[in-house]
N, C-alpha and C positions, 0 to 999 in steps of 0.2 A: 326508296322503293325496295321491294323484295327482289333479290337476285335469284332467279330460278334456273337460268342457263349461263354458265361460265365458259368463255371461249379461251382456249390456249392454242397458240400457233407454234408448231415445232418445225425445225429445220432437219434436213437429212442427217447431217453429221453431229447432231447434238446428243447429249446423254439423256438420262431419265429424270434428272433432278427437277427440272421445271414441271414435268408432267406429274411427278409425285406431289409437288407443292399444290398444283391445281386440284388434284384428287383430294388432298387433305382439306382444302378450302371447301370443295363441294360436299365433303362428308360433314364438315362443321355446320353448314347451313342447309343441308339436305337439298342440294342443287344438282342439276344435270351438267355433265362436262361435255362440251362440244370440242373435240380435238381435231385440229386441221394441220395435216402434214404437208408441207410445201417444199418443192424443189424449184430452185431458181436457175434457169438455163443461162449458160455463158452466151454473150452476144456472138453472132456469126462473124467469122473473119471477113475483113474487107481489104481492098487495096490490091497491090500487085502480088502479095503473098497469099491471097485468099484461096487460090486453086490448090496450092500445096498444103495448106492447113485444113482444108475442108474435110478430108478423111479423118484426121485426128479430132476435129470438132464433132463430127458425127459419132465417132467412137465414144467420146466423152459424154455425149447425150445418152447414148445407149447404156453406158455405165451408170449414169445418174438415175435413169429409169429403173435399172435393176436394183440399185441401192434404195430407191424410193419404195419399191415393192417389198424388199427385205425389211426395211424399217417399219413399214406399215404392219407387217406380220408380227414383228416384235412388240409394237405398241398394242396390237389387238390382244396379245398375251398378257400384257400388263393390265389392261382394262378388265380382262376376264378374271385375273387373280384378285383384283380389288372388289369386284362384284358390285360396283356402283352404277347408277344410271349414266350412260355415256354413249357417244357415237364417234366414229372416226371417218374422216374424209381426207383424200389426198389429191394433189394436183401438181403438175409440172408446168411451170409458166415461164414466159420470157420476163426479163428484168423489168421492162416498162409496164408489164401487166400485173406485177406481184401485189402492189398495194390495192389495186382494184379487186383482185381475187380474194384477198384477205377481207376487204370491206364488204364484199358480198356475203361471206360467211358470218361476219360480225353483226350484220343486220338481224340475224336470228338469235342473238345473245343479248343478255342484259348487261354483261360486263366482260371485258377481255383482260387477260393477265399476261404480263411479260415477266418471266423469272430471271434469276441471276445468270443462267447459262446464255440466254438470249441477249440479256443486257451487255454481255461481254463481247457481242458481235457489233459490227458497225452497220452493215447493210441491212440485215434482217430486222433489227429492232426499229429502224427508221421506216422500213416498209410496213411494219405492223402499226406503228404510231400513225402514219399517214392513212393507212387503210381503215383503222378503227375510228380515229378522230375525225377524219374528213369524209371518207367514202361511206361510213356507216353512222357517224355522229353518235357513237357509243362511248361510255366512259372506259378508261384504261387504268389498270392497276399495275404499277411497277413494283417488283419485289427484289430488292437488292440482296446480296449475299449475307450481309450482316443482320443479325436479329431474327425474330420470328414474326410471321405475318398472320393476321386474323381479320376476318370480316366482322368481328365484334370488338373493335379496338376500344380501349378504356380512355386513352388520352389522345386527342386529335388537335393538330394545328391546322387552322384554315387560313390560307394566304388570301387576303381580301384586298381588292383594289376597285371595287364597284363596277367592274367590267362585265359584259355579257358572258364571257367565258367563265369568270369566277362565279357568277350567279348560277350558271348551268351546273358547275361542279358541286356547288352547295346543294342544289335541288336534287341532283342524282345521289348525293351522299347523305341526304337528310335523315334517313332512318338510322344509319350508323351514328351520325352526329347526335341524334336525340337519345340514343341508348348509351352514349359515352359518359364517363364520370367527370371528365374535365375537357372542355373545349375552349381553345384560345383563338379568337379572331385577331389575326396579326396583320397590321397595316404598317407600311413603311413610308415615312414622310407624307402622311395623309394631309390633304388640303380640304378645308371646309368649302363646299360648293353647293349651290342650290340644286343642280341637276343630278349630281352623282353622290357624293358622300354626305351631303346635308350639313347642317350647322354643327353636328356632333359626329365626326367620322366613325363609322362602325356601329352606331346605335341602331340604324334601321335593320341591318342584317342580324344583329344580336337579338332584336325584338322578334324578328321573323322566326329565328331558330328557337327562341324561348317559347314561342307559341306551339312549337312542335315538342316541347318538353326538354330541350337541351339546357345543360348547365354551362352558361357562356360567360367568358371574360374577354374584354377587348384590350389588346396590347398594341399601343401605338409606338412604333420604334423609329428613331432617327437612323438614317442610313450611314451617316458619317463617311460618305464616300465608298462604302462597301456595296458590291452588287446585291440586288434584291435576293437572288437565289441563294447566295452565300449566307445572307442574314437569316433567311428562313431556315436553312439547314442548321445553322448554329443555334437558333432559338428552339428548334425541334429537339436538338440534342440536350440543351439546357433543361427543357421541361420533361425530358424522357418520354417524348411523344411516341405513340405506337403507329401513327399515320399522319401524313401531310395531305391535305386536300387543296388543290389549286386548279385554276383555269389553265387551259392549254393553248398555246399559240395565240397569245394576245397580239403578237406581231405576225407578219407573213412568215411562211416556212423558210423562204429564201433569206429574209433578214435574220431569222433566228440562226440559221446555219452559217451565215457569213459573220455575224457580229455576236452571236450568243443570245441567251435569254433564259428565263426560268425553265421553260420546257426542255430546251436542249441540255441545260445544266442538270436537271433531274434525270433525264435519260442517260446522261453520262456518268453521274455519281450522285446517289441519294443515300443519306444516312439511315433512313427508315422507309418503309413502304409508302408509296405516293399514289394517291387516287387523283386522276386528272380527267377533265372533260372540257368540251367546248361547244 
């Protein structure tokens, strides 16, 4: 699909790096940037010390609101200098409401982006992932610090396991995949099944993408005891991929956070840009 509106979520204390990446992407594909500046409030004090701490907590909130306003003015200046189609919204929310607030904004975007500054955080990146993928069901682009990102990638690795999440990611990225020079459908320890992979694992999704004009190769890899995420990352590096396309949260969020998974691994460390959807 065509990406006409790109969402970037910014925190109060972050630099301009992620925003400049988002602006560059919008310029590349002639898209509108929806910039959402969010401040996440510290939880109120509770227990026997709450009375003594309440004044300090209120002062912290007032300082946050002041910083939010100052940062919004700075971002307005950046947007004005670039002269691209863009809008800016800001909101100060409680921790429990952050992912929902982000999800509301993401419903009016085709794609959301998380840059290296945000990926270096712990709290904000997970709020964005939850808000975009669950509350808005929009695709999310992770941009690590290494390498260059483009929404016209030439080499794409598609992590495929016949799941609904993987199918959604492929559909959302279909135009990029069709325009690429080299697309690898990568399956790890695939099993031939009637209901999912079929007698020839990867053949169905390869045929689907080929009908869109994609140049597709199916790579079936043995895990040899290696985690799937690590194997996908290594294969992406070996083929000099410009982007990885995967389904997100094939397991529950709690299971991924407790035991790990492809989504968590990509959020924590990705060798190249990652496009994910669910």
